[in-house]
C-alpha positions as a Markdown table, in Angstrom:
| # | Residue | x | y | z |
|---|---|---|---|---|
| 1 | Met | 140.1 | 135.5 | 155.6 |
| 2 | Ser | 138.1 | 132.4 | 155.9 |
| 3 | Ala | 135.6 | 132.2 | 158.8 |
| 4 | Thr | 135.4 | 129.2 | 161.1 |
| 5 | Arg | 131.8 | 129.9 | 162.1 |
| 6 | Val | 129.0 | 131.3 | 160.0 |
| 7 | Phe | 125.2 | 131.4 | 160.2 |
| 8 | Ala | 123.4 | 129.6 | 157.5 |
| 9 | Ala | 120.7 | 132.2 | 156.9 |
| 10 | Arg | 123.4 | 134.8 | 156.2 |
| 11 | Leu | 124.9 | 132.5 | 153.5 |
| 12 | Ala | 121.7 | 132.7 | 151.5 |
| 13 | Gly | 122.4 | 134.8 | 148.4 |
| 14 | Cys | 126.2 | 134.9 | 149.0 |
| 15 | Ile | 128.2 | 135.0 | 145.8 |
| 16 | Val | 130.3 | 132.0 | 145.0 |
| 17 | Phe | 133.6 | 132.6 | 143.1 |
| 18 | Asp | 136.2 | 130.4 | 141.5 |
| 19 | Pro | 139.9 | 130.8 | 142.3 |
| 20 | Ala | 140.3 | 133.3 | 139.3 |
| 21 | Gly | 137.6 | 135.6 | 140.8 |
| 22 | Asp | 135.0 | 134.7 | 138.3 |
| 23 | Arg | 131.4 | 134.5 | 139.6 |
| 24 | Val | 130.0 | 130.9 | 139.7 |
| 25 | Gly | 126.6 | 131.5 | 141.3 |
| 26 | Lys | 124.7 | 132.2 | 144.5 |
| 27 | Val | 124.2 | 130.1 | 147.7 |
| 28 | Arg | 120.7 | 129.0 | 148.2 |
| 29 | Asp | 121.0 | 126.5 | 151.0 |
| 30 | Val | 123.4 | 124.4 | 153.2 |
| 31 | Leu | 123.1 | 120.6 | 153.1 |
| 32 | Val | 123.8 | 118.5 | 156.2 |
| 33 | Val | 123.5 | 114.8 | 157.2 |
| 34 | Tyr | 122.6 | 113.6 | 160.7 |
| 35 | Arg | 124.9 | 111.5 | 162.8 |
| 36 | Lys | 124.1 | 109.1 | 165.7 |
| 37 | Ser | 125.6 | 111.2 | 168.5 |
| 38 | Asp | 127.6 | 114.1 | 167.1 |
| 39 | Pro | 126.0 | 117.3 | 165.6 |
| 40 | Pro | 124.9 | 117.0 | 161.9 |
| 41 | Arg | 127.8 | 117.2 | 159.5 |
| 42 | Val | 127.8 | 119.8 | 156.6 |
| 43 | Val | 128.3 | 118.0 | 153.3 |
| 44 | Gly | 128.0 | 120.9 | 150.9 |
| 45 | Leu | 126.2 | 123.9 | 149.6 |
| 46 | Ile | 123.3 | 124.2 | 147.1 |
| 47 | Val | 124.3 | 126.8 | 144.6 |
| 48 | Glu | 122.3 | 128.4 | 141.9 |
| 49 | Ile | 124.3 | 128.9 | 138.7 |
| 50 | Pro | 123.4 | 130.7 | 135.5 |
| 51 | Gly | 120.3 | 129.3 | 134.0 |
| 52 | Lys | 118.5 | 129.1 | 137.4 |
| 53 | Arg | 119.9 | 125.6 | 137.9 |
| 54 | Arg | 120.7 | 124.4 | 141.5 |
| 55 | Val | 123.8 | 122.3 | 141.8 |
| 56 | Phe | 125.7 | 120.6 | 144.6 |
| 57 | Val | 129.1 | 122.0 | 145.7 |
| 58 | Ser | 130.9 | 119.7 | 148.1 |
| 59 | Ile | 132.1 | 121.5 | 151.3 |
| 60 | Gly | 135.5 | 120.0 | 150.6 |
| 61 | Arg | 135.7 | 122.2 | 147.5 |
| 62 | Val | 135.1 | 125.4 | 149.4 |
| 63 | Thr | 138.4 | 127.0 | 150.2 |
| 64 | Ser | 137.1 | 130.2 | 151.9 |
| 65 | Ile | 134.0 | 131.5 | 153.5 |
| 66 | Gly | 134.0 | 135.2 | 154.6 |
| 67 | Ala | 133.1 | 138.8 | 153.9 |
| 68 | Gly | 129.9 | 137.8 | 152.2 |
| 69 | Gln | 131.6 | 135.6 | 149.5 |
| 70 | Ile | 132.7 | 132.0 | 149.1 |
| 71 | Ile | 135.7 | 130.8 | 147.1 |
| 72 | Thr | 135.7 | 127.3 | 145.6 |
| 73 | Thr | 138.3 | 125.2 | 143.8 |
| 74 | Gly | 136.4 | 125.9 | 140.6 |
| 75 | Leu | 135.6 | 122.3 | 140.0 |
| 76 | Ile | 131.8 | 122.1 | 139.9 |
| 77 | Asn | 129.4 | 119.5 | 138.5 |
| 78 | Val | 126.6 | 121.3 | 136.7 |
| 79 | Arg | 124.2 | 118.4 | 136.9 |
| 80 | Arg | 120.9 | 119.5 | 138.7 |
| 81 | Phe | 121.0 | 118.9 | 142.4 |
| 82 | Glu | 118.8 | 116.0 | 143.7 |
| 83 | Gln | 118.4 | 115.6 | 147.4 |
| 84 | Arg | 119.2 | 112.1 | 148.8 |
| 85 | Gly | 117.8 | 110.2 | 151.7 |
| 86 | Gly | 119.3 | 111.4 | 155.0 |
| 87 | Glu | 120.2 | 114.8 | 153.7 |
| 88 | Val | 118.6 | 117.9 | 155.3 |
| 89 | Arg | 118.6 | 121.5 | 154.0 |
| 90 | Ile | 119.2 | 123.9 | 156.8 |
| 91 | Ile | 117.3 | 126.9 | 155.4 |
| 92 | Ala | 114.5 | 125.1 | 153.7 |
| 93 | Glu | 113.9 | 122.4 | 156.4 |
| 94 | Met | 115.4 | 123.3 | 159.7 |
| 95 | Leu | 114.6 | 127.0 | 160.2 |
| 96 | Gly | 111.3 | 127.3 | 161.9 |
| 97 | Arg | 111.4 | 123.9 | 163.3 |
| 98 | Thr | 110.4 | 123.4 | 167.0 |
| 99 | Val | 112.9 | 122.0 | 169.5 |
| 100 | Val | 112.6 | 121.2 | 173.2 |
| 101 | Phe | 115.4 | 121.8 | 175.8 |
| 102 | Ala | 117.0 | 118.6 | 177.1 |
| 103 | Asp | 116.8 | 120.0 | 180.7 |
| 104 | Gly | 113.0 | 120.2 | 180.4 |
| 105 | Ser | 112.8 | 124.0 | 180.5 |
| 106 | Gly | 110.5 | 124.3 | 177.6 |
| 107 | Arg | 110.5 | 124.6 | 173.8 |
| 108 | Ala | 111.8 | 127.1 | 171.2 |
| 109 | Thr | 111.9 | 127.7 | 167.5 |
| 110 | Ile | 115.0 | 127.6 | 165.4 |
| 111 | Glu | 115.7 | 130.9 | 163.8 |
| 112 | Asp | 119.2 | 130.4 | 162.5 |
| 113 | Val | 121.9 | 127.7 | 162.6 |
| 114 | Ala | 125.6 | 128.3 | 163.0 |
| 115 | Ile | 128.0 | 125.9 | 161.1 |
| 116 | Glu | 131.5 | 125.7 | 162.4 |
| 117 | Gln | 134.8 | 124.3 | 161.1 |
| 118 | Ser | 136.8 | 122.0 | 163.4 |
| 119 | Arg | 140.6 | 121.9 | 163.6 |
| 120 | His | 140.6 | 119.0 | 161.3 |
| 121 | Gly | 138.7 | 121.0 | 158.6 |
| 122 | Glu | 135.3 | 119.3 | 159.0 |
| 123 | Trp | 132.2 | 121.5 | 159.0 |
| 124 | Ala | 129.3 | 120.7 | 161.3 |
| 125 | Ile | 126.4 | 122.4 | 163.1 |
| 126 | Gly | 127.6 | 124.2 | 166.2 |
| 127 | Gln | 125.1 | 126.4 | 167.9 |
| 128 | Leu | 121.4 | 127.2 | 167.2 |
| 129 | Phe | 119.9 | 130.6 | 167.5 |
| 130 | Val | 116.4 | 129.9 | 169.0 |
| 131 | Arg | 113.4 | 131.9 | 170.2 |
| 132 | Arg | 111.2 | 130.8 | 173.1 |
| 133 | Pro | 107.4 | 131.4 | 173.0 |
| 134 | Lys | 106.4 | 134.9 | 174.0 |
| 135 | Thr | 105.1 | 135.2 | 177.6 |
| 136 | Ser | 103.0 | 138.4 | 177.1 |
| 137 | Ala | 99.7 | 138.7 | 175.3 |
| 138 | Ser | 100.8 | 142.0 | 173.7 |
| 139 | Pro | 101.0 | 141.8 | 169.9 |
| 140 | Phe | 104.4 | 143.6 | 170.1 |
| 141 | Ala | 105.9 | 141.1 | 172.5 |
| 142 | Lys | 108.5 | 138.6 | 171.3 |
| 143 | Gly | 109.9 | 135.5 | 173.0 |
| 144 | Ala | 113.4 | 135.5 | 174.5 |
| 145 | Thr | 116.2 | 134.4 | 172.2 |
| 146 | Ala | 119.2 | 132.3 | 173.1 |
| 147 | Phe | 122.2 | 130.5 | 171.6 |
| 148 | Val | 122.2 | 126.8 | 172.4 |
| 149 | Phe | 124.5 | 124.0 | 171.5 |
| 150 | Trp | 123.1 | 121.1 | 169.5 |
| 151 | Glu | 123.4 | 118.8 | 172.5 |
| 152 | Gln | 121.2 | 121.0 | 174.6 |
| 153 | Val | 118.1 | 120.5 | 172.6 |
| 154 | Arg | 116.2 | 117.8 | 170.7 |
| 155 | Glu | 113.8 | 118.1 | 167.9 |
| 156 | Lys | 110.2 | 117.9 | 168.8 |
| 157 | Ala | 109.2 | 116.4 | 165.4 |
| 158 | Glu | 110.7 | 113.6 | 163.4 |
| 159 | Arg | 113.7 | 114.6 | 161.3 |
| 160 | Gly | 112.6 | 116.1 | 158.0 |
| 161 | Gln | 109.3 | 117.5 | 159.3 |
| 162 | Ala | 109.0 | 121.3 | 159.1 |
| 163 | Gln | 107.1 | 123.0 | 161.8 |
| 164 | Ser | 106.7 | 126.5 | 160.3 |
| 165 | Ala | 107.2 | 128.2 | 157.0 |
| 166 | Glu | 107.5 | 131.6 | 158.5 |
| 167 | Gln | 111.3 | 131.6 | 158.9 |
| 168 | Leu | 111.9 | 130.3 | 155.4 |
| 169 | Ile | 109.7 | 133.0 | 154.0 |
| 170 | Ala | 111.6 | 135.7 | 156.0 |
| 171 | Thr | 114.9 | 134.3 | 154.8 |
| 172 | Tyr | 113.9 | 134.5 | 151.2 |
| 173 | Ser | 112.0 | 137.8 | 151.5 |
| 174 | Glu | 114.4 | 139.6 | 149.2 |
| 175 | Leu | 114.3 | 137.1 | 146.3 |
| 176 | Lys | 112.7 | 138.1 | 143.0 |
| 177 | Pro | 109.5 | 136.2 | 142.1 |
| 178 | Ala | 111.3 | 134.0 | 139.5 |
| 179 | Asp | 114.0 | 133.1 | 142.0 |
| 180 | Leu | 111.5 | 132.3 | 144.8 |
| 181 | Ala | 109.5 | 130.2 | 142.3 |
| 182 | Asn | 112.7 | 128.1 | 141.6 |
| 183 | Thr | 113.4 | 127.9 | 145.3 |
| 184 | Leu | 109.9 | 126.5 | 146.1 |
| 185 | Arg | 110.1 | 124.0 | 143.2 |
| 186 | Asp | 113.3 | 122.6 | 144.7 |
| 187 | Leu | 111.6 | 121.9 | 148.0 |
| 188 | Pro | 109.9 | 118.6 | 148.8 |
| 189 | Glu | 106.3 | 118.8 | 147.6 |
| 190 | Arg | 104.8 | 118.9 | 151.1 |
| 191 | Arg | 107.2 | 121.7 | 152.1 |
| 192 | Met | 106.5 | 123.6 | 148.9 |
| 193 | Leu | 102.8 | 123.6 | 149.5 |
| 194 | Glu | 103.3 | 124.6 | 153.1 |
| 195 | Val | 105.4 | 127.6 | 152.3 |
| 196 | Ala | 103.1 | 128.6 | 149.4 |
| 197 | Gly | 100.2 | 128.5 | 151.7 |
| 198 | Glu | 101.9 | 131.0 | 154.1 |
| 199 | Leu | 102.9 | 133.5 | 151.4 |
| 200 | Pro | 100.9 | 136.7 | 151.2 |
| 201 | Asp | 98.4 | 136.8 | 148.3 |
| 202 | Asp | 100.3 | 139.3 | 146.2 |
| 203 | Arg | 103.6 | 137.4 | 146.7 |
| 204 | Leu | 102.1 | 134.1 | 145.9 |
| 205 | Ala | 100.5 | 135.6 | 142.8 |
| 206 | Asp | 103.9 | 136.8 | 141.6 |
| 207 | Val | 105.4 | 133.3 | 142.3 |
| 208 | Leu | 102.6 | 131.4 | 140.4 |
| 209 | Glu | 103.2 | 133.6 | 137.4 |
| 210 | Glu | 106.8 | 132.2 | 137.2 |
| 211 | Met | 106.0 | 128.5 | 137.7 |
| 212 | Pro | 105.3 | 125.7 | 135.3 |
| 213 | Glu | 101.8 | 124.4 | 134.9 |
| 214 | Arg | 102.3 | 121.3 | 137.1 |
| 215 | Glu | 103.4 | 123.3 | 140.2 |
| 216 | Gln | 100.8 | 126.0 | 139.5 |
| 217 | Met | 98.1 | 123.3 | 139.6 |
| 218 | Gln | 99.5 | 121.6 | 142.7 |
| 219 | Ile | 99.5 | 124.9 | 144.7 |
| 220 | Leu | 96.1 | 126.1 | 143.4 |
| 221 | Thr | 94.5 | 122.8 | 144.2 |
| 222 | Gln | 95.5 | 122.9 | 147.8 |
| 223 | Leu | 94.2 | 126.4 | 148.3 |
| 224 | Gly | 90.6 | 126.9 | 149.4 |
| 225 | Asp | 88.4 | 128.5 | 146.8 |
| 226 | Asp | 88.2 | 131.9 | 148.6 |
| 227 | Arg | 92.0 | 132.1 | 148.9 |
| 228 | Ala | 92.5 | 130.9 | 145.4 |
| 229 | Ala | 90.2 | 133.6 | 144.1 |
| 230 | Asp | 92.1 | 136.3 | 146.1 |
| 231 | Val | 95.4 | 135.1 | 144.6 |
| 232 | Leu | 94.0 | 135.2 | 141.1 |
| 233 | Asp | 92.8 | 138.8 | 141.8 |
| 234 | Gln | 96.4 | 139.7 | 142.4 |
| 235 | Met | 97.8 | 138.1 | 139.2 |
| 236 | Gln | 98.1 | 139.8 | 135.8 |
| 237 | Pro | 94.9 | 139.2 | 133.9 |
| 238 | Asp | 96.6 | 137.2 | 131.2 |
| 239 | Asp | 98.4 | 135.0 | 133.6 |
| 240 | Ala | 95.2 | 134.4 | 135.6 |
| 241 | Ala | 93.4 | 133.5 | 132.4 |
| 242 | Asp | 96.1 | 131.0 | 131.5 |
| 243 | Leu | 95.8 | 129.4 | 134.9 |
| 244 | Ile | 92.0 | 129.2 | 134.9 |
| 245 | Ala | 92.0 | 127.8 | 131.4 |
| 246 | Gln | 93.9 | 124.8 | 132.9 |
| 247 | Leu | 91.3 | 124.1 | 135.5 |
| 248 | Pro | 88.2 | 121.9 | 135.1 |
| 249 | Glu | 85.5 | 124.2 | 133.7 |
| 250 | Glu | 83.3 | 123.9 | 136.8 |
| 251 | Arg | 86.0 | 125.0 | 139.2 |
| 252 | Gly | 87.3 | 127.7 | 136.8 |
| 253 | Glu | 83.8 | 129.3 | 136.6 |
| 254 | His | 83.4 | 129.1 | 140.4 |
| 255 | Leu | 86.6 | 130.9 | 141.0 |
| 256 | Leu | 85.7 | 133.6 | 138.5 |
| 257 | Glu | 82.4 | 134.1 | 140.4 |
| 258 | Leu | 84.4 | 134.6 | 143.6 |
| 259 | Met | 86.9 | 137.0 | 142.1 |
| 260 | Glu | 86.5 | 140.8 | 142.2 |
| 261 | Pro | 84.0 | 141.7 | 139.4 |
| 262 | Lys | 86.5 | 144.0 | 137.5 |
| 263 | Glu | 89.3 | 141.4 | 137.6 |
| 264 | Ala | 87.0 | 138.6 | 136.6 |
| 265 | Glu | 85.7 | 140.6 | 133.7 |
| 266 | Asp | 89.2 | 141.1 | 132.4 |
| 267 | Val | 90.0 | 137.4 | 132.7 |
| 268 | Arg | 86.7 | 136.4 | 131.0 |
| 269 | Phe | 87.5 | 138.8 | 128.2 |
| 270 | Leu | 90.9 | 137.2 | 127.6 |
| 271 | Leu | 89.5 | 133.6 | 127.8 |
| 272 | Ala | 87.4 | 134.4 | 124.7 |
| 273 | Tyr | 90.5 | 134.5 | 122.5 |
| 274 | Ala | 92.5 | 131.6 | 121.2 |
| 275 | Pro | 95.8 | 131.2 | 123.1 |
| 276 | Asn | 98.0 | 131.6 | 120.0 |
| 277 | Thr | 96.6 | 135.0 | 119.0 |
| 278 | Ala | 97.4 | 138.6 | 120.1 |
| 279 | Gly | 94.1 | 138.6 | 122.1 |
| 280 | Gly | 95.1 | 135.4 | 124.0 |
| 281 | Leu | 98.6 | 136.7 | 124.8 |
| 282 | Met | 97.9 | 140.4 | 125.7 |
| 283 | Thr | 97.5 | 142.0 | 129.0 |
| 284 | Thr | 94.6 | 144.4 | 129.6 |
| 285 | Glu | 96.4 | 146.7 | 132.0 |
| 286 | Pro | 98.7 | 149.0 | 129.9 |
| 287 | Ile | 99.3 | 152.6 | 130.8 |
| 288 | Ile | 96.6 | 154.6 | 129.1 |
| 289 | Val | 96.5 | 158.5 | 128.9 |
| 290 | Ser | 94.8 | 161.2 | 127.0 |
| 291 | Ala | 96.5 | 163.2 | 124.3 |
| 292 | Asp | 96.5 | 166.3 | 126.6 |
| 293 | Ala | 98.5 | 164.5 | 129.3 |
| 294 | Thr | 102.0 | 165.9 | 129.8 |
| 295 | Val | 105.4 | 164.3 | 129.7 |
| 296 | Ala | 105.7 | 164.8 | 133.5 |
| 297 | Glu | 102.4 | 162.9 | 134.0 |
| 298 | Gly | 103.5 | 160.1 | 131.7 |
| 299 | Leu | 106.9 | 159.7 | 133.5 |
| 300 | Ala | 105.1 | 159.7 | 136.8 |
| 301 | Leu | 103.0 | 156.8 | 135.7 |
| 302 | Ile | 105.8 | 154.6 | 134.5 |
| 303 | Arg | 107.8 | 155.2 | 137.7 |
| 304 | Arg | 105.4 | 153.1 | 139.7 |
| 305 | His | 107.5 | 150.3 | 141.4 |
| 306 | Glu | 104.9 | 147.6 | 140.9 |
| 307 | Leu | 104.8 | 148.2 | 137.1 |
| 308 | Ala | 106.4 | 145.5 | 134.9 |
| 309 | Pro | 109.3 | 146.9 | 132.9 |
| 310 | Ala | 107.8 | 145.9 | 129.6 |
| 311 | Leu | 104.6 | 147.8 | 130.4 |
| 312 | Gly | 106.6 | 150.8 | 131.5 |
| 313 | Ala | 108.4 | 151.1 | 128.2 |
| 314 | Ala | 105.6 | 153.1 | 126.6 |
| 315 | Val | 102.3 | 154.7 | 127.3 |
| 316 | Cys | 99.1 | 154.3 | 125.1 |
| 317 | Val | 97.3 | 157.5 | 124.0 |
| 318 | Thr | 93.5 | 157.1 | 123.3 |
| 319 | Leu | 90.3 | 159.1 | 123.3 |
| 320 | Pro | 88.0 | 158.6 | 126.4 |
| 321 | Pro | 87.2 | 156.3 | 128.0 |
| 322 | Tyr | 90.6 | 155.3 | 129.3 |
| 323 | Glu | 89.9 | 151.7 | 130.3 |
| 324 | Pro | 90.0 | 148.8 | 127.8 |
| 325 | Pro | 88.1 | 148.8 | 125.5 |
| 326 | Thr | 89.0 | 152.5 | 125.3 |
| 327 | Gly | 87.9 | 155.2 | 122.9 |
| 328 | Arg | 89.7 | 155.4 | 119.6 |
| 329 | Phe | 93.4 | 154.4 | 119.8 |
| 330 | Leu | 95.7 | 157.3 | 118.8 |
| 331 | Gly | 99.1 | 155.8 | 119.3 |
| 332 | Met | 102.0 | 155.0 | 121.6 |
| 333 | Val | 104.7 | 157.2 | 123.2 |
| 334 | His | 108.0 | 155.5 | 124.1 |
| 335 | Phe | 109.5 | 156.5 | 127.4 |
| 336 | Gln | 112.9 | 157.3 | 125.8 |
| 337 | Arg | 111.1 | 159.9 | 123.7 |
| 338 | Met | 109.5 | 161.4 | 126.7 |
| 339 | Leu | 112.9 | 161.9 | 128.3 |
| 340 | Arg | 114.0 | 164.1 | 125.3 |
| 341 | Tyr | 111.2 | 166.7 | 125.8 |
| 342 | Pro | 110.3 | 169.2 | 128.6 |
| 343 | Pro | 107.9 | 168.1 | 131.3 |
| 344 | His | 105.1 | 170.3 | 130.0 |
| 345 | Glu | 105.1 | 168.8 | 126.5 |
| 346 | Arg | 101.8 | 167.2 | 125.5 |
| 347 | Leu | 102.0 | 163.4 | 124.8 |
| 348 | Gly | 99.7 | 163.7 | 121.8 |
| 349 | Thr | 102.4 | 165.5 | 119.9 |
| 350 | Leu | 105.0 | 162.7 | 120.6 |
| 351 | Ile | 103.1 | 159.7 | 119.2 |
| 352 | Asp | 105.1 | 157.2 | 117.2 |
| 353 | Ser | 103.3 | 157.4 | 113.9 |
| 354 | Ser | 105.4 | 154.5 | 112.4 |
| 355 | Leu | 103.9 | 151.9 | 114.8 |
| 356 | Asp | 100.7 | 150.3 | 113.7 |
| 357 | Pro | 98.6 | 148.3 | 116.2 |
| 358 | Val | 97.6 | 144.7 | 115.6 |
| 359 | Thr | 94.1 | 143.2 | 115.9 |
| 360 | Ala | 93.1 | 140.7 | 118.6 |
| 361 | Asp | 93.0 | 137.8 | 116.1 |
| 362 | Thr | 96.5 | 138.5 | 114.8 |
| 363 | Ser | 98.6 | 135.3 | 115.1 |
| 364 | Ala | 101.3 | 135.1 | 117.8 |
| 365 | Ala | 103.8 | 134.4 | 115.1 |
| 366 | Glu | 103.0 | 137.7 | 113.3 |
| 367 | Val | 103.2 | 139.6 | 116.6 |
| 368 | Ser | 106.7 | 138.0 | 117.2 |
| 369 | Arg | 107.8 | 139.1 | 113.8 |
| 370 | Ile | 106.7 | 142.7 | 114.5 |
| 371 | Leu | 108.4 | 142.9 | 117.9 |
| 372 | Ala | 111.6 | 141.5 | 116.4 |
| 373 | Ser | 111.6 | 143.6 | 113.2 |
| 374 | Tyr | 111.1 | 146.9 | 115.0 |
| 375 | Asp | 113.0 | 146.3 | 118.2 |
| 376 | Leu | 109.9 | 146.7 | 120.3 |
| 377 | Val | 109.1 | 145.4 | 123.8 |
| 378 | Ser | 105.3 | 145.8 | 123.4 |
| 379 | Val | 102.7 | 146.2 | 120.6 |
| 380 | Pro | 99.2 | 147.6 | 121.0 |
| 381 | Val | 96.1 | 145.5 | 120.3 |
| 382 | Val | 92.9 | 147.0 | 119.0 |
| 383 | Asp | 89.4 | 145.7 | 118.1 |
| 384 | Asp | 87.5 | 146.1 | 114.9 |
| 385 | Asn | 86.5 | 149.7 | 116.0 |
| 386 | His | 90.1 | 150.6 | 116.5 |
| 387 | Arg | 89.6 | 150.7 | 120.3 |
| 388 | Leu | 92.6 | 149.7 | 122.5 |
| 389 | Val | 91.9 | 146.4 | 124.2 |
| 390 | Gly | 95.4 | 145.6 | 125.5 |
| 391 | Val | 99.1 | 145.2 | 124.6 |
| 392 | Val | 101.3 | 142.2 | 124.0 |
| 393 | Thr | 104.7 | 142.5 | 125.7 |
| 394 | Ile | 107.9 | 140.8 | 124.9 |
| 395 | Asp | 107.6 | 138.5 | 128.0 |
| 396 | Asp | 104.2 | 137.3 | 126.7 |
| 397 | Ile | 105.8 | 136.4 | 123.4 |
| 398 | Leu | 108.8 | 134.6 | 125.0 |
| 399 | Asp | 106.4 | 132.5 | 127.1 |
| 400 | Tyr | 104.7 | 131.6 | 123.8 |
| 401 | Leu | 107.8 | 130.9 | 121.8 |
| 402 | Leu | 109.7 | 128.8 | 124.5 |
| 403 | Pro | 108.7 | 125.2 | 124.9 |
| 404 | Asp | 106.1 | 124.4 | 127.6 |
| 405 | Asp | 108.8 | 122.9 | 129.9 |
| 406 | Trp | 111.4 | 125.5 | 129.4 |
| 407 | Arg | 111.7 | 126.1 | 133.2 |
| 408 | Asn | 112.6 | 122.5 | 133.6 |
| 409 | Gln | 115.1 | 122.2 | 130.7 |
| 410 | Glu | 118.7 | 122.0 | 131.8 |
| 411 | Gly | 120.8 | 119.0 | 130.5 |
| 412 | Asp | 122.5 | 118.5 | 127.2 |
| 413 | Asp | 121.7 | 121.9 | 125.5 |
| 414 | Ala | 122.8 | 123.9 | 128.6 |
| 415 | Gln | 126.0 | 121.8 | 129.0 |
| 416 | Ala | 126.8 | 122.2 | 125.4 |
| 417 | Arg | 126.4 | 126.0 | 125.6 |
| 418 | Gln | 128.5 | 126.1 | 128.7 |
| 419 | Ser | 131.2 | 123.9 | 127.1 |
| 420 | Ala | 131.3 | 126.3 | 124.1 |
| 421 | Arg | 131.8 | 129.3 | 126.4 |
| 422 | Leu | 134.6 | 127.5 | 128.3 |
| 423 | Lys | 136.4 | 126.6 | 125.0 |
| 424 | Ala | 136.1 | 130.2 | 124.0 |
| 425 | Gly | 137.6 | 131.3 | 127.3 |
| 426 | Thr | 134.5 | 133.0 | 128.5 |
| 427 | Gly | 133.2 | 130.5 | 131.0 |
| 428 | Ser | 134.1 | 129.9 | 134.6 |
| 429 | Ile | 132.5 | 126.7 | 135.6 |
| 430 | Pro | 134.4 | 123.6 | 134.6 |
| 431 | Ile | 132.1 | 120.7 | 133.7 |
| 432 | Val | 132.6 | 117.3 | 135.3 |
| 433 | Asn | 130.6 | 114.6 | 133.5 |
| 434 | Gly | 128.9 | 111.8 | 135.3 |
| 435 | Arg | 127.2 | 111.8 | 138.7 |
| 436 | Arg | 127.6 | 114.5 | 141.3 |
| 437 | Val | 131.3 | 114.7 | 142.3 |
| 438 | Gly | 132.4 | 114.1 | 145.8 |
| 439 | His | 129.1 | 114.4 | 147.5 |
| 440 | Gly | 130.2 | 114.8 | 151.1 |
| 441 | Thr | 133.8 | 114.4 | 150.2 |
| 442 | Ser | 136.5 | 116.6 | 148.9 |
């Protein structure tokens, strides 16, 4: 059953389906336009479709909102969404904004916005869920909350100005780093920088790893040197090295001096290699164990939730020491093989003898060939003394093989692939050529 009132923050992440029940994408925001006297009118949804592209779906093409899902007519223009003058995103731009009560009773912060459908089928902002400032000095105290109608408050700042990034961060707290990176890139630049500045260091590090060079530099430039160094400490060494290599030499060296010594050492080590070699692509933080370690110990190490899947696909067995550059590299043990043996089995007996390591100066093209030929997700890298210095993972190779602007690519190739799927009967998003269809109309 279709709802006649729904809160915008609860729409974030809702699945959008076409009439046949095929999945179209996920809701990322709600778009409204302001009116002279009436509450802002809802004109449509911003939906993320396969390929991480954000498109506009007119509210007139939404036939049902309810039970955590949205049904559309199935007619969607897949051209990338571009915000127009006068349009405001509820989640990205309104949540966290300060309002003052028309009766002079104080101010509050918008925490959620309810959109409601009238008898005539028009959707507009109805009530706001707001929180007043706290009245107690206790760190556990919170301000009182209230539901208010649009007419009962007025915005303290000019339209389009965001007051706080906290609510937006909370709304998108469950997003994967790549999805959050795409969300930030779709925000106005000022808002993107504001939200990035409020993210915790580890979360911002994950997001920067998923961003193109231009946005990486925008964000890092607006961070103070101490904060930038803290964020770089949290990044994977190979990603941090790529980012520092883009900076002017003087600032890059200064940030390295501010970083934790161990993290800076790893980054300096990677910067010494050409970017199109195994040494330039590898990460220096694989799982390294001794030959006497057991299957139980190996599985415990790859279960760590913060470990990237590609790094958890195998463990490296070496002689001591067990930090790169290690003692002599003995081989790798794939996690699937570990699953076939009892917990007490020694990993030294399970080494894959068919997998040879590459050297740090091996070309990226050769590493790509090895990964593809042997269906691997990682390959070990050794130095001239056969000591393990890192591993190259499949995601490192994909970043190398894809064009520099692959995160921004969308148009003709994507539409051609989608058209082919539709002709084959496997697609679910009809393509409408030309400009965005029915923006604000049905």
